[in-house]
C-alpha positions, 0 to 999 in steps of 0.5 A, a space after each residue: 500500500 502506498 499510503 500518502 495520508 490518513 484522515 481520522 474522525 471520531 469513529 473511523 479512519 480513512 487511508 488515502 493511497 497514491 498508487 492509482 493506475 487509472 486515468 484522471 477522469 476515472 479516478 475522479 469518479 472513484 473518489 466521488 463514490 468513495 467520498 459519499 460512502 466514507 461520509 455516510 460511514 463517518 456520520 452514521 447515515 443509513 
C-alpha cells in the first residue's frame, strides 16, 4: 500500500493511497463514490 495520508474522525479512519493506475477522469469518479460512502460511514447515515 502506498499510503500518502490518513484522515481520522471520531469513529473511523480513512487511508488515502497514491498508487492509482487509472486515468484522471476515472479516478475522479472513484473518489466521488468513495467520498459519499466514507461520509455516510463517518456520520452514521443509513
